[in-house]
LOKOLBA-397619 format. One record per residue (C-alpha): x, y, z; residue in one letter. Coordinates in nm, 4 decimals. Example, Ala and Ser with C-alpha at 12.3 -4.5 7.8 and 13.67 -1.06 7.14 Angstrom:
% residues 2
<<1.2300 -0.4500 0.7800> "a"> <<1.3670 -0.1060 0.7140> "s"> 
This chain:
% residues 306
<<-0.0126 0.0386 -0.0039> "m"> <<0.1360 0.3322 -0.0698> "d"> <<0.0858 0.6379 0.1929> "s"> <<0.1246 0.8507 -0.0161> "s"> <<-0.2444 0.7945 -0.1705> "f"> <<-0.4474 0.7725 0.1547> "p"> <<-0.8152 0.6391 0.1611> "v"> <<-1.0094 0.7855 0.4354> "i"> <<-1.3418 0.6581 0.6395> "l"> <<-1.5955 0.9245 0.7732> "y"> <<-1.9217 0.9688 0.8772> "y"> <<-2.1369 1.2065 1.0421> "k"> <<-2.5062 1.1776 1.1746> "y"> <<-2.5886 1.5324 1.0565> "v"> <<-2.9450 1.7071 0.9383> "q"> <<-2.8677 1.8180 0.5662> "i"> <<-3.1405 2.0155 0.4023> "a"> <<-3.2133 1.9614 0.0352> "g"> <<-2.9201 1.6071 -0.0142> "p"> <<-3.0200 1.6403 -0.3567> "e"> <<-2.8561 1.9474 -0.4164> "r"> <<-2.5841 1.8720 -0.1859> "f"> <<-2.4878 1.5526 -0.2999> "a"> <<-2.4174 1.7031 -0.6540> "a"> <<-2.2203 1.9832 -0.5122> "e"> <<-2.0225 1.7431 -0.2995> "h"> <<-1.9648 1.5341 -0.6164> "k"> <<-1.8231 1.8488 -0.7761> "w"> <<-1.6090 1.9276 -0.4947> "l"> <<-1.4475 1.5425 -0.4941> "c"> <<-1.4047 1.5617 -0.8923> "a"> <<-1.2279 1.8859 -0.8716> "s"> <<-0.9970 1.7200 -0.6271> "l"> <<-0.9564 1.3890 -0.8155> "e"> <<-1.1013 1.1590 -0.5406> "l"> <<-1.2274 0.8311 -0.6596> "k"> <<-1.4720 0.6362 -0.4027> "g"> <<-1.8141 0.6753 -0.2607> "r"> <<-2.0291 0.8759 -0.0721> "v"> <<-2.3811 0.7977 0.0555> "i"> <<-2.5803 1.1065 0.1086> "v"> <<-2.8911 1.1627 0.3161> "a"> <<-3.1344 1.3792 0.5086> "a"> <<-2.9715 1.2460 0.8205> "e"> <<-2.5738 1.2701 0.7023> "g"> <<-2.3188 1.1614 0.5322> "i"> <<-2.1140 0.8020 0.4836> "n"> <<-1.8023 0.8254 0.2904> "g"> <<-1.4876 0.6523 0.1856> "t"> <<-1.2551 0.8275 -0.0468> "l"> <<-0.9083 0.8108 -0.1689> "a"> <<-0.6620 1.0585 -0.3647> "g"> <<-0.3048 1.2027 -0.3443> "s"> <<-0.2446 1.3286 0.0000> "r"> <<-0.2740 1.6346 -0.1075> "e"> <<-0.6283 1.6328 -0.2710> "s"> <<-0.7326 1.4451 0.0659> "i"> <<-0.6112 1.7154 0.2844> "q"> <<-0.7743 1.9629 0.0928> "s"> <<-1.0961 1.7974 0.1083> "y"> <<-1.0778 1.7457 0.4868> "i"> <<-1.0284 2.1254 0.4795> "e"> <<-1.3026 2.1907 0.2716> "a"> <<-1.5417 1.9387 0.5473> "m"> <<-1.4210 2.0927 0.8258> "h"> <<-1.4838 2.4328 0.6908> "s"> <<-1.8617 2.3738 0.6880> "d"> <<-2.0210 2.4045 1.0325> "a"> <<-2.1809 2.0783 1.0393> "r"> <<-1.8667 1.8587 1.0028> "f"> <<-1.6441 2.0933 1.1432> "a"> <<-1.5645 1.8053 1.4282> "d"> <<-1.6118 1.4913 1.1590> "m"> <<-1.3394 1.2414 1.2207> "e"> <<-1.1441 1.1224 0.9150> "f"> <<-0.9691 0.8117 0.9594> "k"> <<-0.6587 0.7254 0.7247> "l"> <<-0.4988 0.4343 0.5619> "s"> <<-0.2350 0.3232 0.3061> "d"> <<-0.4175 0.2957 -0.0534> "g"> <<-0.3169 0.3251 -0.4219> "g"> <<-0.4206 0.5027 -0.7420> "p"> <<-0.6631 0.2014 -0.8027> "d"> <<-0.8157 0.1631 -0.4392> "t"> <<-1.1933 0.2859 -0.6289> "f"> <<-1.2612 0.2678 -0.9635> "p"> <<-1.4095 0.5829 -1.0137> "r"> <<-1.6411 0.8212 -0.7935> "l"> <<-1.9846 0.7957 -0.6747> "s"> <<-2.1710 1.0229 -0.4829> "v"> <<-2.5718 0.8790 -0.4622> "k"> <<-2.8522 0.9785 -0.1986> "v"> <<-3.0255 0.7332 -0.0370> "r"> <<-3.2785 0.7627 0.2782> "p"> <<-3.0450 0.6575 0.5110> "e"> <<-2.6458 0.6422 0.5086> "i"> <<-2.5913 0.3083 0.6465> "v"> <<-2.9123 0.1394 0.5634> "t"> <<-3.1217 -0.0473 0.8821> "l"> <<-3.4864 0.0086 0.7955> "a"> <<-3.6109 -0.0665 1.1341> "a"> <<-3.7751 0.2370 1.1912> "g"> <<-3.6018 0.3227 1.5678> "v"> <<-3.4886 0.7129 1.5576> "p"> <<-3.1001 0.7512 1.6496> "l"> <<-3.0439 0.8302 2.0015> "q"> <<-2.7215 1.0601 2.0244> "a"> <<-2.5841 0.8975 2.3367> "d"> <<-2.2488 0.9680 2.3661> "l"> <<-2.2061 0.8328 2.6941> "d"> <<-2.2333 0.4387 2.5278> "n"> <<-1.9417 0.5245 2.3636> "h"> <<-1.6189 0.3744 2.4381> "l"> <<-1.2529 0.4891 2.2950> "s"> <<-1.0594 0.2576 2.2135> "p"> <<-0.8607 0.2286 2.5810> "t"> <<-1.1774 0.2372 2.7993> "e"> <<-1.2770 -0.0611 2.5351> "w"> <<-0.9543 -0.2351 2.6054> "k"> <<-0.9986 -0.1972 2.9868> "q"> <<-1.3483 -0.3064 3.0346> "m"> <<-1.2623 -0.6156 2.8438> "l"> <<-0.9716 -0.7043 3.0133> "e"> <<-1.1099 -0.6322 3.3527> "e"> <<-1.5140 -0.7441 3.3567> "d"> <<-1.5126 -1.0934 3.2498> "p"> <<-1.8866 -1.0880 3.1877> "d"> <<-1.9293 -0.8672 2.9117> "v"> <<-1.9976 -1.0309 2.6035> "v"> <<-1.8343 -0.8730 2.2722> "l"> <<-2.1365 -0.8452 1.9749> "v"> <<-1.9788 -0.8002 1.6431> "d"> <<-2.2791 -0.6273 1.4190> "v"> <<-2.0602 -0.6546 1.0962> "r"> <<-2.1434 -0.8765 0.8277> "n"> <<-2.0852 -1.2982 0.8531> "r"> <<-1.8013 -1.2646 0.5834> "y"> <<-1.6687 -0.9493 0.7666> "e"> <<-1.6125 -1.1464 1.0592> "s"> <<-1.4791 -1.4465 0.9161> "a"> <<-1.1805 -1.2668 0.8081> "a"> <<-1.1176 -1.1603 1.1456> "g"> <<-1.2333 -1.0542 1.4514> "k"> <<-1.1876 -0.9624 1.8885> "f"> <<-1.1599 -1.2681 2.0666> "e"> <<-1.4640 -1.4170 2.1794> "g"> <<-1.6756 -1.1823 2.0160> "a"> <<-1.9925 -1.3030 1.9122> "l"> <<-2.0351 -1.2863 1.5174> "a"> <<-2.4032 -1.2254 1.3687> "c"> <<-2.5100 -1.4440 1.1393> "e"> <<-2.5939 -1.1709 0.8738> "i"> <<-2.5298 -1.0880 0.4697> "d"> <<-2.6052 -0.7707 0.5202> "n"> <<-2.6912 -0.5113 0.8008> "f"> <<-3.0353 -0.4531 0.7509> "r"> <<-3.1039 -0.8226 0.8481> "e"> <<-2.9775 -0.7435 1.2156> "l"> <<-3.3318 -0.6551 1.3396> "p"> <<-3.4560 -0.9999 1.2736> "d"> <<-3.1170 -1.1825 1.3823> "y"> <<-3.1144 -0.9714 1.7310> "l"> <<-3.3334 -1.2423 1.8874> "e"> <<-3.0798 -1.4593 1.8891> "k"> <<-2.9202 -1.2741 2.1350> "l"> <<-3.1616 -1.2168 2.3615> "a"> <<-3.0004 -1.4260 2.6503> "e"> <<-2.7526 -1.1206 2.6479> "n"> <<-2.9973 -0.8514 2.7756> "r"> <<-2.9607 -0.7922 3.0684> "d"> <<-2.5400 -0.8776 3.0246> "k"> <<-2.3076 -0.5862 2.9548> "k"> <<-2.2496 -0.5939 2.5680> "v"> <<-1.9404 -0.4337 2.3931> "l"> <<-2.0289 -0.3640 2.0617> "m"> <<-1.8162 -0.2653 1.7442> "y"> <<-1.7753 -0.2398 1.3344> "c"> <<-1.5555 -0.1513 1.1270> "t"> <<-1.5082 0.2643 1.1726> "g"> <<-1.8885 0.2832 1.3926> "g"> <<-2.1108 0.3576 1.1809> "i"> <<-2.3348 0.0749 1.1963> "r"> <<-2.3024 0.0937 1.6091> "c"> <<-2.4692 0.3930 1.6137> "e"> <<-2.7778 0.2727 1.5000> "k"> <<-2.7144 -0.0670 1.6370> "a"> <<-2.6994 -0.0139 1.9715> "s"> <<-3.0073 0.2274 1.9281> "a"> <<-3.2009 -0.0498 1.8092> "l"> <<-3.0449 -0.3178 2.0834> "f"> <<-3.1687 -0.0347 2.3576> "r"> <<-3.5153 -0.0135 2.1806> "h"> <<-3.4825 -0.3843 2.2149> "r"> <<-3.4486 -0.4168 2.6063> "g"> <<-3.0789 -0.4607 2.6166> "f"> <<-2.9951 -0.2463 2.9864> "k"> <<-2.6298 -0.2033 2.8984> "q"> <<-2.4832 -0.1373 2.5632> "v"> <<-2.1666 0.0339 2.5078> "f"> <<-2.0165 0.0826 2.1695> "q"> <<-1.6241 0.0900 2.0112> "l"> <<-1.5782 0.4849 1.9530> "h"> <<-1.4090 0.4918 1.5959> "g"> <<-1.4636 0.1150 1.5104> "g"> <<-1.1903 -0.1607 1.4999> "i"> <<-0.9775 0.0781 1.2340> "v"> <<-0.9450 0.3576 1.5348> "n"> <<-0.8730 0.0270 1.7881> "y"> <<-0.5939 -0.0942 1.5776> "q"> <<-0.4636 0.2423 1.5238> "k"> <<-0.3965 0.2740 1.9184> "e"> <<-0.3795 -0.1185 1.9865> "h"> <<-0.2679 -0.3125 1.6867> "g"> <<-0.3856 -0.6600 1.7293> "n"> <<-0.4608 -0.6635 2.1508> "a"> <<-0.7207 -0.9013 2.1228> "h"> <<-0.7656 -0.9296 1.7700> "w"> <<-0.7638 -1.2307 1.5577> "l"> <<-0.6818 -1.1881 1.1814> "g"> <<-0.7811 -0.8998 0.9246> "e"> <<-1.0276 -0.6306 0.8695> "c"> <<-1.2620 -0.6521 0.6001> "f"> <<-1.3091 -0.2953 0.4023> "v"> <<-1.5492 -0.2510 0.1330> "f"> <<-1.3035 -0.1677 -0.1644> "d"> <<-1.0152 -0.3015 -0.3940> "k"> <<-0.7751 -0.3979 -0.0903> "r"> <<-1.0809 -0.6083 0.0517> "m"> <<-0.8625 -0.6420 0.3917> "t"> <<-0.6627 -0.4092 0.5826> "v"> <<-0.4174 -0.5769 0.8700> "r"> <<-0.1755 -0.4801 1.1507> "v"> <<0.1072 -0.6639 1.0237> "e"> <<0.2877 -0.8173 1.3607> "e"> <<0.1844 -1.1421 1.4070> "d"> <<-0.0291 -1.1647 1.2140> "l"> <<-0.2115 -1.5328 1.1574> "k"> <<-0.5318 -1.6083 0.9156> "h"> <<-0.8548 -1.7160 1.0854> "v"> <<-1.0685 -1.7349 0.7808> "g"> <<-1.0962 -2.0611 0.6421> "q"> <<-1.1196 -2.1079 0.2879> "c"> <<-1.4640 -2.1873 0.1633> "a"> <<-1.3584 -2.5560 -0.0472> "h"> <<-1.0965 -2.6939 0.1059> "s"> <<-1.0464 -2.5041 0.4690> "g"> <<-0.7231 -2.3565 0.4186> "r"> <<-0.6574 -2.0970 0.6335> "p"> <<-0.6866 -1.7449 0.4233> "t"> <<-0.7803 -1.3844 0.4437> "g"> <<-0.8420 -1.3999 0.0727> "r"> <<-1.1897 -1.2731 -0.0499> "f"> <<-1.3413 -1.3810 -0.4349> "v"> <<-1.7046 -1.2975 -0.5892> "n"> <<-1.8453 -1.6243 -0.6761> "c"> <<-1.8007 -1.6307 -1.0505> "l"> <<-2.1705 -1.6984 -1.1435> "h"> <<-2.3761 -1.3923 -1.2788> "d"> <<-2.6428 -1.4472 -1.0383> "l"> <<-2.4757 -1.5176 -0.7293> "c"> <<-2.1452 -1.3001 -0.7111> "h"> <<-2.1442 -1.3720 -0.3017> "c"> <<-1.8325 -1.2964 -0.1710> "l"> <<-1.6759 -1.5808 -0.0217> "f"> <<-1.2878 -1.7157 0.0801> "l"> <<-1.1151 -1.8686 -0.1434> "l"> <<-0.7622 -1.9531 -0.0541> "a"> <<-0.5210 -1.9005 -0.3604> "e"> <<-0.3394 -2.3054 -0.4105> "e"> <<-0.6728 -2.4127 -0.3633> "t"> <<-0.7972 -2.2414 -0.6695> "q"> <<-0.4902 -2.3186 -0.8432> "l"> <<-0.5178 -2.7139 -0.7433> "e"> <<-0.9116 -2.6782 -0.9035> "d"> <<-1.0077 -2.3650 -1.0954> "p"> <<-1.3755 -2.4753 -1.0434> "e"> <<-1.3392 -2.3322 -0.6784> "t"> <<-1.3809 -1.9701 -0.8025> "i"> <<-1.7763 -2.1055 -0.8006> "l"> <<-1.9086 -2.0857 -0.4456> "c"> <<-1.9898 -2.4077 -0.2547> "p"> <<-2.3697 -2.3700 -0.3310> "q"> <<-2.3210 -2.2716 -0.7042> "c"> <<-2.0895 -2.5698 -0.7348> "r"> <<-2.3140 -2.8238 -0.5103> "a"> <<-2.6444 -2.7461 -0.7794> "n"> <<-2.4306 -2.8257 -1.1119> "g"> <<-2.2648 -2.5317 -1.1672> "l"> <<-1.8767 -2.4851 -1.3866> "s"> <<-1.6657 -2.2217 -1.4953> "r"> <<-1.8548 -2.3177 -1.8508> "m"> <<-2.2189 -2.2526 -1.7773> "t"> <<-2.1294 -1.8859 -1.5318> "a"> <<-2.1027 -1.6104 -1.7293> "v"> <<-1.8732 -1.3564 -1.5232> "y"> <<-1.9172 -1.0113 -1.6205> "k"> <<-1.7818 -0.8484 -1.2481> "g"> <<-1.9621 -0.7427 -0.9155> "s"> <<-1.7091 -0.6240 -0.7017> "p"> <<-1.6969 -0.5682 -0.3108> "a"> <<-1.6177 -0.2291 -0.3542> "s"> <<-2.0286 -0.1903 -0.4971> "t"> <<-2.0919 -0.1986 -0.1482> "r"> <<-2.0845 0.0765 0.1072> "s"> <<-2.0639 -0.0306 0.4897> "e"> <<-1.8593 0.0487 0.7633> "h"> 
């Protein structure tokens, strides 16, 4: 990865009047700075991940901070490259991350824990329950030790899944996601459903690893761009397992089948031994082969959650 071509991850829940006009103006700003990536705009705020030259990224951050609505918005930086994103996309959506639960956000910063507070509570309270509210393929690549990974394929499935965690309603829940945005809505949902003590990791995994590296963390962190995963290099051990062979791996691919394109873990050695493994196990079980599956490309970077 190239430190001279950073990637920024950010969000802010704030009222945006006229999101369509804001999005058009914002797209012009990003394009003028030659930034690529994805930005979601809604009446409830903004959610983005962008890549560009260090100078362009700095100019973008300064432009955003000059707007009173975003003066305190946090930006998480990591190393990227010129091809991290294929293009620029700025879209208007009903929500900046889709949960569709009908639960109002609760602006309660008392349930936010800094990475150090999070680590301390994890180490000192043996009764805490760690909950990973990301999608199942994300937690397959890496997660905190002992975390309960939600068996969901998309964040909007969380409300229906929540009943499976009901036995933890009276316990102290430590919740986390990649950058914090999903926890804002998930924590409101959990509390709305009767969970008594819910705490979220401020800034998510990305923020935690900048301060504490791999402490209590296993594997890699999934990201929604061409990099697919990022890691803290010290003592890295893959916790992900190839869907076909069970080999340790952190390598994601999209199923070759046009009507599927699901993300799954595939070890490079496994694919070299059997090229048919570029199809996910379910598609192979349904009798498909590379000759019957037409690939047009549907990269993971079309998703936008963090």
